[in-house]
mmCIF file as Biopython writes it, N, C-alpha, C and O atoms, coordinates in Angstrom:
data_model
#
loop_
_atom_site.group_PDB
_atom_site.id
_atom_site.type_symbol
_atom_site.label_atom_id
_atom_site.label_alt_id
_atom_site.label_comp_id
_atom_site.label_asym_id
_atom_site.label_entity_id
_atom_site.label_seq_id
_atom_site.pdbx_PDB_ins_code
_atom_site.Cartn_x
_atom_site.Cartn_y
_atom_site.Cartn_z
_atom_site.occupancy
_atom_site.B_iso_or_equiv
_atom_site.auth_seq_id
_atom_site.auth_asym_id
_atom_site.pdbx_PDB_model_num
ATOM 1   N N  . MET A ? 1  ? 14.620  5.647   -10.300 1.0 0.0 1  A 1 
ATOM 2   C CA . MET A ? 1  ? 13.390  6.532   -10.000 1.0 0.0 1  A 1 
ATOM 3   C C  . MET A ? 1  ? 12.215  6.366   -10.902 1.0 0.0 1  A 1 
ATOM 4   O O  . MET A ? 1  ? 11.105  6.568   -10.411 1.0 0.0 1  A 1 
ATOM 5   N N  . GLY A ? 2  ? 12.294  6.082   -11.949 1.0 0.0 2  A 1 
ATOM 6   C CA . GLY A ? 2  ? 11.362  5.833   -12.969 1.0 0.0 2  A 1 
ATOM 7   C C  . GLY A ? 2  ? 10.443  4.469   -12.459 1.0 0.0 2  A 1 
ATOM 8   O O  . GLY A ? 2  ? 9.216   4.385   -12.492 1.0 0.0 2  A 1 
ATOM 9   N N  . LEU A ? 3  ? 11.226  3.630   -12.072 1.0 0.0 3  A 1 
ATOM 10  C CA . LEU A ? 3  ? 10.657  2.136   -11.786 1.0 0.0 3  A 1 
ATOM 11  C C  . LEU A ? 3  ? 9.800   2.604   -10.501 1.0 0.0 3  A 1 
ATOM 12  O O  . LEU A ? 3  ? 8.632   2.222   -10.419 1.0 0.0 3  A 1 
ATOM 13  N N  . LEU A ? 4  ? 10.347  3.410   -9.513  1.0 0.0 4  A 1 
ATOM 14  C CA . LEU A ? 4  ? 9.485   3.718   -8.408  1.0 0.0 4  A 1 
ATOM 15  C C  . LEU A ? 4  ? 8.356   4.427   -8.622  1.0 0.0 4  A 1 
ATOM 16  O O  . LEU A ? 4  ? 7.415   4.222   -7.856  1.0 0.0 4  A 1 
ATOM 17  N N  . ILE A ? 5  ? 8.250   5.145   -9.415  1.0 0.0 5  A 1 
ATOM 18  C CA . ILE A ? 5  ? 7.158   5.923   -9.981  1.0 0.0 5  A 1 
ATOM 19  C C  . ILE A ? 5  ? 5.842   5.089   -10.519 1.0 0.0 5  A 1 
ATOM 20  O O  . ILE A ? 5  ? 4.661   5.301   -10.242 1.0 0.0 5  A 1 
ATOM 21  N N  . ALA A ? 6  ? 6.471   3.962   -11.472 1.0 0.0 6  A 1 
ATOM 22  C CA . ALA A ? 6  ? 5.632   3.158   -12.126 1.0 0.0 6  A 1 
ATOM 23  C C  . ALA A ? 6  ? 4.923   2.199   -10.926 1.0 0.0 6  A 1 
ATOM 24  O O  . ALA A ? 6  ? 3.799   1.697   -10.919 1.0 0.0 6  A 1 
ATOM 25  N N  . SER A ? 7  ? 5.955   2.134   -9.954  1.0 0.0 7  A 1 
ATOM 26  C CA . SER A ? 7  ? 5.602   0.801   -8.771  1.0 0.0 7  A 1 
ATOM 27  C C  . SER A ? 7  ? 4.487   1.589   -8.181  1.0 0.0 7  A 1 
ATOM 28  O O  . SER A ? 7  ? 3.477   0.901   -8.033  1.0 0.0 7  A 1 
ATOM 29  N N  . ILE A ? 8  ? 4.372   2.777   -7.814  1.0 0.0 8  A 1 
ATOM 30  C CA . ILE A ? 8  ? 3.389   3.488   -6.972  1.0 0.0 8  A 1 
ATOM 31  C C  . ILE A ? 8  ? 2.175   3.668   -7.886  1.0 0.0 8  A 1 
ATOM 32  O O  . ILE A ? 8  ? 1.040   3.449   -7.462  1.0 0.0 8  A 1 
ATOM 33  N N  . ALA A ? 9  ? 2.428   4.094   -9.220  1.0 0.0 9  A 1 
ATOM 34  C CA . ALA A ? 9  ? 0.899   4.053   -9.926  1.0 0.0 9  A 1 
ATOM 35  C C  . ALA A ? 9  ? 0.263   2.634   -10.044 1.0 0.0 9  A 1 
ATOM 36  O O  . ALA A ? 9  ? -0.961  2.547   -9.943  1.0 0.0 9  A 1 
ATOM 37  N N  . LEU A ? 10 ? 0.971   1.584   -10.240 1.0 0.0 10 A 1 
ATOM 38  C CA . LEU A ? 10 ? 0.537   0.387   -10.024 1.0 0.0 10 A 1 
ATOM 39  C C  . LEU A ? 10 ? -0.255  0.017   -8.637  1.0 0.0 10 A 1 
ATOM 40  O O  . LEU A ? 10 ? -1.423  -0.369  -8.615  1.0 0.0 10 A 1 
ATOM 41  N N  . GLU A ? 11 ? 0.526   0.188   -7.552  1.0 0.0 11 A 1 
ATOM 42  C CA . GLU A ? 11 ? -0.232  0.138   -6.161  1.0 0.0 11 A 1 
ATOM 43  C C  . GLU A ? 11 ? -1.310  0.917   -6.003  1.0 0.0 11 A 1 
ATOM 44  O O  . GLU A ? 11 ? -2.171  0.568   -5.195  1.0 0.0 11 A 1 
ATOM 45  N N  . VAL A ? 12 ? -1.442  2.008   -6.684  1.0 0.0 12 A 1 
ATOM 46  C CA . VAL A ? 12 ? -2.501  3.021   -6.397  1.0 0.0 12 A 1 
ATOM 47  C C  . VAL A ? 12 ? -3.777  2.303   -7.119  1.0 0.0 12 A 1 
ATOM 48  O O  . VAL A ? 12 ? -4.895  2.440   -6.623  1.0 0.0 12 A 1 
ATOM 49  N N  . ALA A ? 13 ? -3.588  1.569   -8.253  1.0 0.0 13 A 1 
ATOM 50  C CA . ALA A ? 13 ? -4.480  1.226   -9.045  1.0 0.0 13 A 1 
ATOM 51  C C  . ALA A ? 13 ? -5.145  -0.253  -8.409  1.0 0.0 13 A 1 
ATOM 52  O O  . ALA A ? 13 ? -6.340  -0.544  -8.448  1.0 0.0 13 A 1 
ATOM 53  N N  . VAL A ? 14 ? -4.160  -1.009  -7.879  1.0 0.0 14 A 1 
ATOM 54  C CA . VAL A ? 14 ? -4.581  -2.146  -7.323  1.0 0.0 14 A 1 
ATOM 55  C C  . VAL A ? 14 ? -5.405  -1.678  -5.824  1.0 0.0 14 A 1 
ATOM 56  O O  . VAL A ? 14 ? -6.410  -2.290  -5.463  1.0 0.0 14 A 1 
ATOM 57  N N  . ALA A ? 15 ? -4.907  -0.671  -5.128  1.0 0.0 15 A 1 
ATOM 58  C CA . ALA A ? 15 ? -5.730  -0.112  -4.013  1.0 0.0 15 A 1 
ATOM 59  C C  . ALA A ? 15 ? -7.109  0.201   -4.177  1.0 0.0 15 A 1 
ATOM 60  O O  . ALA A ? 15 ? -7.937  -0.142  -3.332  1.0 0.0 15 A 1 
ATOM 61  N N  . ILE A ? 16 ? -7.498  1.012   -5.507  1.0 0.0 16 A 1 
ATOM 62  C CA . ILE A ? 16 ? -8.491  1.271   -5.885  1.0 0.0 16 A 1 
ATOM 63  C C  . ILE A ? 16 ? -9.589  0.244   -6.407  1.0 0.0 16 A 1 
ATOM 64  O O  . ILE A ? 16 ? -10.814 0.234   -6.280  1.0 0.0 16 A 1 
ATOM 65  N N  . VAL A ? 17 ? -8.638  -0.676  -7.085  1.0 0.0 17 A 1 
ATOM 66  C CA . VAL A ? 17 ? -9.650  -2.007  -7.641  1.0 0.0 17 A 1 
ATOM 67  C C  . VAL A ? 17 ? -10.253 -2.907  -6.460  1.0 0.0 17 A 1 
ATOM 68  O O  . VAL A ? 17 ? -11.360 -3.446  -6.484  1.0 0.0 17 A 1 
ATOM 69  N N  . ALA A ? 18 ? -9.155  -2.977  -5.245  1.0 0.0 18 A 1 
ATOM 70  C CA . ALA A ? 18 ? -9.675  -3.386  -4.245  1.0 0.0 18 A 1 
ATOM 71  C C  . ALA A ? 18 ? -10.599 -2.894  -3.350  1.0 0.0 18 A 1 
ATOM 72  O O  . ALA A ? 18 ? -11.297 -3.506  -2.542  1.0 0.0 18 A 1 
ATOM 73  N N  . CYS A ? 19 ? -10.509 -1.532  -3.625  1.0 0.0 19 A 1 
ATOM 74  C CA . CYS A ? 19 ? -11.748 -0.701  -2.801  1.0 0.0 19 A 1 
ATOM 75  C C  . CYS A ? 19 ? -13.158 -0.949  -3.279  1.0 0.0 19 A 1 
ATOM 76  O O  . CYS A ? 19 ? -14.164 -1.101  -2.585  1.0 0.0 19 A 1 
ATOM 77  N N  . LEU A ? 20 ? -13.026 -0.963  -4.815  1.0 0.0 20 A 1 
ATOM 78  C CA . LEU A ? 20 ? -14.230 -1.125  -5.490  1.0 0.0 20 A 1 
ATOM 79  C C  . LEU A ? 20 ? -14.771 -2.217  -5.289  1.0 0.0 20 A 1 
ATOM 80  O O  . LEU A ? 20 ? -15.924 -2.247  -4.859  1.0 0.0 20 A 1 
ATOM 81  N N  . ALA A ? 21 ? -14.063 -3.379  -5.552  1.0 0.0 21 A 1 
ATOM 82  C CA . ALA A ? 21 ? -14.554 -4.785  -5.142  1.0 0.0 21 A 1 
ATOM 83  C C  . ALA A ? 21 ? -14.963 -4.828  -3.985  1.0 0.0 21 A 1 
ATOM 84  O O  . ALA A ? 21 ? -16.069 -5.366  -3.934  1.0 0.0 21 A 1 
ATOM 85  N N  . ALA A ? 22 ? -14.461 -4.407  -2.725  1.0 0.0 22 A 1 
ATOM 86  C CA . ALA A ? 22 ? -14.717 -4.739  -1.491  1.0 0.0 22 A 1 
ATOM 87  C C  . ALA A ? 22 ? -16.160 -3.909  -1.276  1.0 0.0 22 A 1 
ATOM 88  O O  . ALA A ? 22 ? -16.995 -4.372  -0.499  1.0 0.0 22 A 1 
ATOM 89  N N  . VAL A ? 23 ? -16.370 -2.870  -1.878  1.0 0.0 23 A 1 
ATOM 90  C CA . VAL A ? 23 ? -17.668 -1.957  -1.845  1.0 0.0 23 A 1 
ATOM 91  C C  . VAL A ? 23 ? -18.760 -2.852  -2.526  1.0 0.0 23 A 1 
ATOM 92  O O  . VAL A ? 23 ? -19.963 -2.767  -2.277  1.0 0.0 23 A 1 
ATOM 93  N N  . LYS A ? 24 ? -18.255 -3.617  -3.314  1.0 0.0 24 A 1 
ATOM 94  C CA . LYS A ? 24 ? -19.497 -4.233  -4.284  1.0 0.0 24 A 1 
ATOM 95  C C  . LYS A ? 24 ? -19.751 -5.773  -3.467  1.0 0.0 24 A 1 
ATOM 96  O O  . LYS A ? 24 ? -20.495 -6.594  -4.003  1.0 0.0 24 A 1 
ATOM 97  N N  . GLY A ? 25 ? -19.164 -6.051  -2.309  1.0 0.0 25 A 1 
ATOM 98  C CA . GLY A ? 25 ? -19.817 -7.132  -1.623  1.0 0.0 25 A 1 
ATOM 99  C C  . GLY A ? 25 ? -18.690 -7.987  -1.157  1.0 0.0 25 A 1 
ATOM 100 O O  . GLY A ? 25 ? -18.947 -9.022  -0.543  1.0 0.0 25 A 1 
ATOM 101 N N  . ARG A ? 26 ? -17.518 -7.650  -1.389  1.0 0.0 26 A 1 
ATOM 102 C CA . ARG A ? 26 ? -16.131 -8.485  -0.870  1.0 0.0 26 A 1 
ATOM 103 C C  . ARG A ? 26 ? -15.501 -7.654  0.182   1.0 0.0 26 A 1 
ATOM 104 O O  . ARG A ? 26 ? -14.491 -6.972  0.007   1.0 0.0 26 A 1 
ATOM 105 N N  . PRO A ? 27 ? -16.252 -7.771  1.429   1.0 0.0 27 A 1 
ATOM 106 C CA . PRO A ? 27 ? -15.442 -6.667  2.421   1.0 0.0 27 A 1 
ATOM 107 C C  . PRO A ? 27 ? -13.914 -7.360  2.850   1.0 0.0 27 A 1 
ATOM 108 O O  . PRO A ? 27 ? -13.109 -6.645  3.447   1.0 0.0 27 A 1 
ATOM 109 N N  . TYR A ? 28 ? -13.590 -8.670  2.540   1.0 0.0 28 A 1 
ATOM 110 C CA . TYR A ? 28 ? -12.424 -8.795  2.971   1.0 0.0 28 A 1 
ATOM 111 C C  . TYR A ? 28 ? -11.352 -8.140  2.017   1.0 0.0 28 A 1 
ATOM 112 O O  . TYR A ? 28 ? -10.197 -8.171  2.443   1.0 0.0 28 A 1 
ATOM 113 N N  . LEU A ? 29 ? -11.522 -7.668  1.029   1.0 0.0 29 A 1 
ATOM 114 C CA . LEU A ? 29 ? -10.502 -7.055  0.336   1.0 0.0 29 A 1 
ATOM 115 C C  . LEU A ? 29 ? -10.199 -5.629  0.675   1.0 0.0 29 A 1 
ATOM 116 O O  . LEU A ? 29 ? -9.261  -4.956  0.246   1.0 0.0 29 A 1 
ATOM 117 N N  . PHE A ? 30 ? -11.240 -5.238  1.602   1.0 0.0 30 A 1 
ATOM 118 C CA . PHE A ? 30 ? -10.404 -3.912  2.227   1.0 0.0 30 A 1 
ATOM 119 C C  . PHE A ? 30 ? -8.902  -4.009  2.912   1.0 0.0 30 A 1 
ATOM 120 O O  . PHE A ? 30 ? -8.042  -3.141  3.064   1.0 0.0 30 A 1 
ATOM 121 N N  . GLY A ? 31 ? -8.931  -5.509  3.290   1.0 0.0 31 A 1 
ATOM 122 C CA . GLY A ? 31 ? -7.426  -5.425  3.910   1.0 0.0 31 A 1 
ATOM 123 C C  . GLY A ? 31 ? -6.058  -5.222  2.726   1.0 0.0 31 A 1 
ATOM 124 O O  . GLY A ? 31 ? -4.921  -4.760  2.825   1.0 0.0 31 A 1 
ATOM 125 N N  . LEU A ? 32 ? -6.919  -5.880  1.516   1.0 0.0 32 A 1 
ATOM 126 C CA . LEU A ? 32 ? -5.645  -5.856  0.602   1.0 0.0 32 A 1 
ATOM 127 C C  . LEU A ? 32 ? -5.615  -4.157  -0.003  1.0 0.0 32 A 1 
ATOM 128 O O  . LEU A ? 32 ? -4.588  -3.674  -0.480  1.0 0.0 32 A 1 
ATOM 129 N N  . ALA A ? 33 ? -6.995  -3.341  0.123   1.0 0.0 33 A 1 
ATOM 130 C CA . ALA A ? 33 ? -6.695  -2.141  -0.351  1.0 0.0 33 A 1 
ATOM 131 C C  . ALA A ? 33 ? -6.065  -1.168  0.798   1.0 0.0 33 A 1 
ATOM 132 O O  . ALA A ? 33 ? -5.680  -0.014  0.610   1.0 0.0 33 A 1 
ATOM 133 N N  . PHE A ? 34 ? -6.046  -1.840  1.945   1.0 0.0 34 A 1 
ATOM 134 C CA . PHE A ? 34 ? -5.238  -1.105  3.089   1.0 0.0 34 A 1 
ATOM 135 C C  . PHE A ? 34 ? -3.559  -1.371  2.834   1.0 0.0 34 A 1 
ATOM 136 O O  . PHE A ? 34 ? -2.723  -0.480  2.983   1.0 0.0 34 A 1 
ATOM 137 N N  . THR A ? 35 ? -3.282  -2.572  2.479   1.0 0.0 35 A 1 
ATOM 138 C CA . THR A ? 35 ? -2.040  -2.996  2.227   1.0 0.0 35 A 1 
ATOM 139 C C  . THR A ? 35 ? -1.386  -2.365  1.375   1.0 0.0 35 A 1 
ATOM 140 O O  . THR A ? 35 ? -0.232  -1.962  1.518   1.0 0.0 35 A 1 
ATOM 141 N N  . PHE A ? 36 ? -2.199  -2.210  0.261   1.0 0.0 36 A 1 
ATOM 142 C CA . PHE A ? 36 ? -1.490  -1.503  -1.052  1.0 0.0 36 A 1 
ATOM 143 C C  . PHE A ? 36 ? -1.592  -0.036  -0.634  1.0 0.0 36 A 1 
ATOM 144 O O  . PHE A ? 36 ? -0.718  0.667   -1.141  1.0 0.0 36 A 1 
ATOM 145 N N  . GLY A ? 37 ? -2.282  0.464   0.011   1.0 0.0 37 A 1 
ATOM 146 C CA . GLY A ? 37 ? -2.509  1.982   0.464   1.0 0.0 37 A 1 
ATOM 147 C C  . GLY A ? 37 ? -1.404  2.216   1.181   1.0 0.0 37 A 1 
ATOM 148 O O  . GLY A ? 37 ? -0.798  3.255   0.919   1.0 0.0 37 A 1 
ATOM 149 N N  . VAL A ? 38 ? -0.938  1.432   2.116   1.0 0.0 38 A 1 
ATOM 150 C CA . VAL A ? 38 ? 0.541   1.648   3.199   1.0 0.0 38 A 1 
ATOM 151 C C  . VAL A ? 38 ? 1.575   1.501   1.921   1.0 0.0 38 A 1 
ATOM 152 O O  . VAL A ? 38 ? 2.394   2.420   1.941   1.0 0.0 38 A 1 
ATOM 153 N N  . TYR A ? 39 ? 1.734   0.720   0.968   1.0 0.0 39 A 1 
ATOM 154 C CA . TYR A ? 39 ? 2.724   0.382   0.071   1.0 0.0 39 A 1 
ATOM 155 C C  . TYR A ? 39 ? 2.866   1.975   -0.577  1.0 0.0 39 A 1 
ATOM 156 O O  . TYR A ? 39 ? 3.984   2.464   -0.737  1.0 0.0 39 A 1 
ATOM 157 N N  . VAL A ? 40 ? 1.852   2.585   -0.864  1.0 0.0 40 A 1 
ATOM 158 C CA . VAL A ? 40 ? 1.898   3.698   -1.640  1.0 0.0 40 A 1 
ATOM 159 C C  . VAL A ? 40 ? 2.471   4.817   -0.706  1.0 0.0 40 A 1 
ATOM 160 O O  . VAL A ? 40 ? 3.341   5.569   -1.145  1.0 0.0 40 A 1 
ATOM 161 N N  . LEU A ? 41 ? 2.042   4.931   0.460   1.0 0.0 41 A 1 
ATOM 162 C CA . LEU A ? 41 ? 2.579   5.789   1.316   1.0 0.0 41 A 1 
ATOM 163 C C  . LEU A ? 41 ? 4.199   5.650   1.559   1.0 0.0 41 A 1 
ATOM 164 O O  . LEU A ? 41 ? 5.015   6.568   1.638   1.0 0.0 41 A 1 
ATOM 165 N N  . TYR A ? 42 ? 4.434   4.210   1.654   1.0 0.0 42 A 1 
ATOM 166 C CA . TYR A ? 42 ? 5.937   3.840   1.956   1.0 0.0 42 A 1 
ATOM 167 C C  . TYR A ? 42 ? 6.461   4.301   0.786   1.0 0.0 42 A 1 
ATOM 168 O O  . TYR A ? 42 ? 7.323   5.139   1.055   1.0 0.0 42 A 1 
ATOM 169 N N  . ASP A ? 43 ? 6.325   4.123   -0.537  1.0 0.0 43 A 1 
ATOM 170 C CA . ASP A ? 43 ? 7.039   4.295   -1.530  1.0 0.0 43 A 1 
ATOM 171 C C  . ASP A ? 43 ? 7.102   5.973   -1.889  1.0 0.0 43 A 1 
ATOM 172 O O  . ASP A ? 43 ? 8.055   6.512   -2.452  1.0 0.0 43 A 1 
ATOM 173 N N  . LEU A ? 44 ? 5.822   6.682   -1.414  1.0 0.0 44 A 1 
ATOM 174 C CA . LEU A ? 44 ? 6.186   8.109   -1.649  1.0 0.0 44 A 1 
ATOM 175 C C  . LEU A ? 44 ? 6.979   8.711   -0.837  1.0 0.0 44 A 1 
ATOM 176 O O  . LEU A ? 44 ? 7.656   9.662   -1.230  1.0 0.0 44 A 1 
ATOM 177 N N  . GLY A ? 45 ? 7.036   8.240   0.497   1.0 0.0 45 A 1 
ATOM 178 C CA . GLY A ? 45 ? 8.067   8.790   1.527   1.0 0.0 45 A 1 
ATOM 179 C C  . GLY A ? 45 ? 9.455   8.552   0.943   1.0 0.0 45 A 1 
ATOM 180 O O  . GLY A ? 45 ? 10.299  9.444   1.030   1.0 0.0 45 A 1 
ATOM 181 N N  . ARG A ? 46 ? 9.730   7.387   0.350   1.0 0.0 46 A 1 
ATOM 182 C CA . ARG A ? 46 ? 11.039  7.115   -0.568  1.0 0.0 46 A 1 
ATOM 183 C C  . ARG A ? 46 ? 11.132  8.055   -1.383  1.0 0.0 46 A 1 
ATOM 184 O O  . ARG A ? 46 ? 12.115  8.790   -1.292  1.0 0.0 46 A 1 
ATOM 185 N N  . LEU A ? 47 ? 10.258  8.268   -2.280  1.0 0.0 47 A 1 
ATOM 186 C CA . LEU A ? 47 ? 10.335  9.008   -3.507  1.0 0.0 47 A 1 
ATOM 187 C C  . LEU A ? 47 ? 10.603  10.662  -3.147  1.0 0.0 47 A 1 
ATOM 188 O O  . LEU A ? 47 ? 11.379  11.401  -3.753  1.0 0.0 47 A 1 
ATOM 189 N N  . LEU A ? 48 ? 9.861   10.972  -2.153  1.0 0.0 48 A 1 
ATOM 190 C CA . LEU A ? 48 ? 10.073  12.255  -1.981  1.0 0.0 48 A 1 
ATOM 191 C C  . LEU A ? 48 ? 10.873  12.940  -0.940  1.0 0.0 48 A 1 
ATOM 192 O O  . LEU A ? 48 ? 10.931  14.140  -0.671  1.0 0.0 48 A 1 
ATOM 193 N N  . GLY A ? 49 ? 11.546  11.810  -0.352  1.0 0.0 49 A 1 
ATOM 194 C CA . GLY A ? 49 ? 12.723  11.986  0.387   1.0 0.0 49 A 1 
ATOM 195 C C  . GLY A ? 49 ? 12.280  12.469  1.709   1.0 0.0 49 A 1 
ATOM 196 O O  . GLY A ? 49 ? 13.124  13.050  2.391   1.0 0.0 49 A 1 
ATOM 197 N N  . HIS A ? 50 ? 11.117  12.325  2.166   1.0 0.0 50 A 1 
ATOM 198 C CA . HIS A ? 50 ? 10.794  13.036  3.457   1.0 0.0 50 A 1 
ATOM 199 C C  . HIS A ? 50 ? 11.514  12.528  4.628   1.0 0.0 50 A 1 
ATOM 200 O O  . HIS A ? 50 ? 11.851  11.344  4.659   1.0 0.0 50 A 1 
ATOM 201 N N  . ASN A ? 51 ? 11.738  13.209  5.452   1.0 0.0 51 A 1 
ATOM 202 C CA . ASN A ? 51 ? 12.780  13.512  6.587   1.0 0.0 51 A 1 
ATOM 203 C C  . ASN A ? 51 ? 11.827  12.547  7.825   1.0 0.0 51 A 1 
ATOM 204 O O  . ASN A ? 51 ? 11.653  13.069  8.926   1.0 0.0 51 A 1 
ATOM 205 N N  . VAL A ? 52 ? 11.313  11.297  7.577   1.0 0.0 52 A 1 
ATOM 206 C CA . VAL A ? 52 ? 10.777  10.511  8.250   1.0 0.0 52 A 1 
ATOM 207 C C  . VAL A ? 52 ? 11.548  9.524   8.939   1.0 0.0 52 A 1 
ATOM 208 O O  . VAL A ? 52 ? 12.264  8.886   8.168   1.0 0.0 52 A 1 
ATOM 209 N N  . GLU A ? 53 ? 11.617  9.261   9.883   1.0 0.0 53 A 1 
ATOM 210 C CA . GLU A ? 53 ? 12.424  7.990   10.436  1.0 0.0 53 A 1 
ATOM 211 C C  . GLU A ? 53 ? 12.488  6.967   9.952   1.0 0.0 53 A 1 
ATOM 212 O O  . GLU A ? 53 ? 11.317  6.613   9.813   1.0 0.0 53 A 1 
ATOM 213 N N  . LYS A ? 54 ? 13.269  6.050   9.502   1.0 0.0 54 A 1 
ATOM 214 C CA . LYS A ? 54 ? 13.431  4.746   8.803   1.0 0.0 54 A 1 
ATOM 215 C C  . LYS A ? 54 ? 12.738  3.796   9.450   1.0 0.0 54 A 1 
ATOM 216 O O  . LYS A ? 54 ? 12.219  2.870   8.826   1.0 0.0 54 A 1 
ATOM 217 N N  . GLY A ? 55 ? 12.636  3.928   10.956  1.0 0.0 55 A 1 
ATOM 218 C CA . GLY A ? 55 ? 12.177  2.855   11.597  1.0 0.0 55 A 1 
ATOM 219 C C  . GLY A ? 55 ? 10.458  3.077   11.479  1.0 0.0 55 A 1 
ATOM 220 O O  . GLY A ? 55 ? 9.674   2.154   11.699  1.0 0.0 55 A 1 
ATOM 221 N N  . ILE A ? 56 ? 10.057  4.371   11.118  1.0 0.0 56 A 1 
ATOM 222 C CA . ILE A ? 56 ? 8.385   4.474   10.979  1.0 0.0 56 A 1 
ATOM 223 C C  . ILE A ? 56 ? 8.074   3.811   9.633   1.0 0.0 56 A 1 
ATOM 224 O O  . ILE A ? 56 ? 7.032   3.175   9.470   1.0 0.0 56 A 1 
ATOM 225 N N  . LEU A ? 57 ? 8.967   3.966   8.699   1.0 0.0 57 A 1 
ATOM 226 C CA . LEU A ? 57 ? 8.614   3.608   7.494   1.0 0.0 57 A 1 
ATOM 227 C C  . LEU A ? 57 ? 8.841   2.213   7.390   1.0 0.0 57 A 1 
ATOM 228 O O  . LEU A ? 57 ? 8.270   1.671   6.444   1.0 0.0 57 A 1 
ATOM 229 N N  . SER A ? 58 ? 9.606   1.423   8.206   1.0 0.0 58 A 1 
ATOM 230 C CA . SER A ? 58 ? 9.565   -0.123  8.221   1.0 0.0 58 A 1 
ATOM 231 C C  . SER A ? 58 ? 8.608   -0.556  9.087   1.0 0.0 58 A 1 
ATOM 232 O O  . SER A ? 58 ? 8.270   -1.724  8.893   1.0 0.0 58 A 1 
ATOM 233 N N  . VAL A ? 59 ? 7.954   0.125   10.161  1.0 0.0 59 A 1 
ATOM 234 C CA . VAL A ? 59 ? 6.796   -0.540  10.637  1.0 0.0 59 A 1 
ATOM 235 C C  . VAL A ? 59 ? 5.606   -0.367  9.860   1.0 0.0 59 A 1 
ATOM 236 O O  . VAL A ? 59 ? 4.719   -1.220  9.887   1.0 0.0 59 A 1 
ATOM 237 N N  . LEU A ? 60 ? 5.518   0.696   9.154   1.0 0.0 60 A 1 
ATOM 238 C CA . LEU A ? 60 ? 4.513   0.803   8.022   1.0 0.0 60 A 1 
ATOM 239 C C  . LEU A ? 60 ? 4.465   -0.258  7.151   1.0 0.0 60 A 1 
ATOM 240 O O  . LEU A ? 60 ? 3.380   -0.790  6.915   1.0 0.0 60 A 1 
ATOM 241 N N  . PHE A ? 61 ? 5.633   -0.704  6.562   1.0 0.0 61 A 1 
ATOM 242 C CA . PHE A ? 61 ? 5.792   -1.667  5.517   1.0 0.0 61 A 1 
ATOM 243 C C  . PHE A ? 61 ? 5.646   -3.091  6.178   1.0 0.0 61 A 1 
ATOM 244 O O  . PHE A ? 61 ? 5.370   -4.099  5.527   1.0 0.0 61 A 1 
ATOM 245 N N  . LEU A ? 62 ? 5.851   -3.069  7.483   1.0 0.0 62 A 1 
ATOM 246 C CA . LEU A ? 62 ? 5.670   -4.682  8.073   1.0 0.0 62 A 1 
ATOM 247 C C  . LEU A ? 62 ? 4.140   -4.670  8.635   1.0 0.0 62 A 1 
ATOM 248 O O  . LEU A ? 62 ? 3.630   -5.758  8.903   1.0 0.0 62 A 1 
ATOM 249 N N  . ALA A ? 63 ? 3.553   -3.726  8.781   1.0 0.0 63 A 1 
ATOM 250 C CA . ALA A ? 63 ? 2.053   -3.722  9.062   1.0 0.0 63 A 1 
ATOM 251 C C  . ALA A ? 63 ? 1.445   -4.054  7.749   1.0 0.0 63 A 1 
ATOM 252 O O  . ALA A ? 63 ? 0.490   -4.829  7.808   1.0 0.0 63 A 1 
ATOM 253 N N  . ALA A ? 64 ? 1.859   -3.558  6.383   1.0 0.0 64 A 1 
ATOM 254 C CA . ALA A ? 64 ? 1.203   -3.619  5.276   1.0 0.0 64 A 1 
ATOM 255 C C  . ALA A ? 64 ? 1.327   -5.111  4.622   1.0 0.0 64 A 1 
ATOM 256 O O  . ALA A ? 64 ? 0.555   -5.720  3.881   1.0 0.0 64 A 1 
ATOM 257 N N  . SER A ? 65 ? 2.692   -5.495  5.224   1.0 0.0 65 A 1 
ATOM 258 C CA . SER A ? 65 ? 2.858   -7.056  4.804   1.0 0.0 65 A 1 
ATOM 259 C C  . SER A ? 65 ? 1.980   -7.873  5.710   1.0 0.0 65 A 1 
ATOM 260 O O  . SER A ? 65 ? 1.156   -8.593  5.147   1.0 0.0 65 A 1 
ATOM 261 N N  . ALA A ? 66 ? 2.016   -7.878  6.774   1.0 0.0 66 A 1 
ATOM 262 C CA . ALA A ? 66 ? 1.317   -8.537  7.789   1.0 0.0 66 A 1 
ATOM 263 C C  . ALA A ? 66 ? -0.283  -8.687  7.343   1.0 0.0 66 A 1 
ATOM 264 O O  . ALA A ? 66 ? -0.941  -9.719  7.214   1.0 0.0 66 A 1 
ATOM 265 N N  . MET A ? 67 ? -0.652  -7.387  7.164   1.0 0.0 67 A 1 
ATOM 266 C CA . MET A ? 67 ? -2.059  -7.086  6.812   1.0 0.0 67 A 1 
ATOM 267 C C  . MET A ? 67 ? -2.478  -7.959  5.421   1.0 0.0 67 A 1 
ATOM 268 O O  . MET A ? 67 ? -3.501  -8.618  5.236   1.0 0.0 67 A 1 
ATOM 269 N N  . GLY A ? 68 ? -1.312  -7.730  4.492   1.0 0.0 68 A 1 
ATOM 270 C CA . GLY A ? 68 ? -1.806  -8.474  3.319   1.0 0.0 68 A 1 
ATOM 271 C C  . GLY A ? 68 ? -1.448  -10.058 3.530   1.0 0.0 68 A 1 
ATOM 272 O O  . GLY A ? 68 ? -1.822  -10.743 2.578   1.0 0.0 68 A 1 
ATOM 273 N N  . SER A ? 69 ? -1.040  -10.511 4.191   1.0 0.0 69 A 1 
ATOM 274 C CA . SER A ? 69 ? -1.026  -12.139 4.511   1.0 0.0 69 A 1 
ATOM 275 C C  . SER A ? 69 ? -2.016  -12.280 5.067   1.0 0.0 69 A 1 
ATOM 276 O O  . SER A ? 69 ? -2.285  -13.461 5.285   1.0 0.0 69 A 1 
ATOM 277 N N  . LEU A ? 70 ? -2.901  -11.381 5.503   1.0 0.0 70 A 1 
ATOM 278 C CA . LEU A ? 70 ? -4.196  -11.967 6.290   1.0 0.0 70 A 1 
ATOM 279 C C  . LEU A ? 70 ? -5.236  -12.046 5.348   1.0 0.0 70 A 1 
ATOM 280 O O  . LEU A ? 70 ? -6.219  -12.699 5.699   1.0 0.0 70 A 1 
ATOM 281 N N  . SER A ? 71 ? -5.245  -11.503 4.170   1.0 0.0 71 A 1 
ATOM 282 C CA . SER A ? 71 ? -6.341  -11.660 3.324   1.0 0.0 71 A 1 
ATOM 283 C C  . SER A ? 71 ? -6.250  -12.842 2.350   1.0 0.0 71 A 1 
ATOM 284 O O  . SER A ? 71 ? -5.239  -13.282 1.803   1.0 0.0 71 A 1 
ATOM 285 N N  . PRO A ? 72 ? -7.407  -13.228 2.256   1.0 0.0 72 A 1 
ATOM 286 C CA . PRO A ? 72 ? -7.461  -14.580 1.533   1.0 0.0 72 A 1 
ATOM 287 C C  . PRO A ? 72 ? -7.248  -14.327 -0.035  1.0 0.0 72 A 1 
ATOM 288 O O  . PRO A ? 72 ? -7.252  -15.275 -0.819  1.0 0.0 72 A 1 
#
């Protein structure tokens, strides 16, 4: 569980840095920020044990992975 919390903190940090860089003139980094934002939602759902269908979390994870692969 501690590793999951550390992972969430790291994902939040990457999402924030990517957003700041995107605003500063690198708009392609919004895709990376979106990807890590979805990772945060996915991991928070797992951490908090929300009663969300596993299919929904899997689709979110797939979408984030696909978006991350599109970012240069």
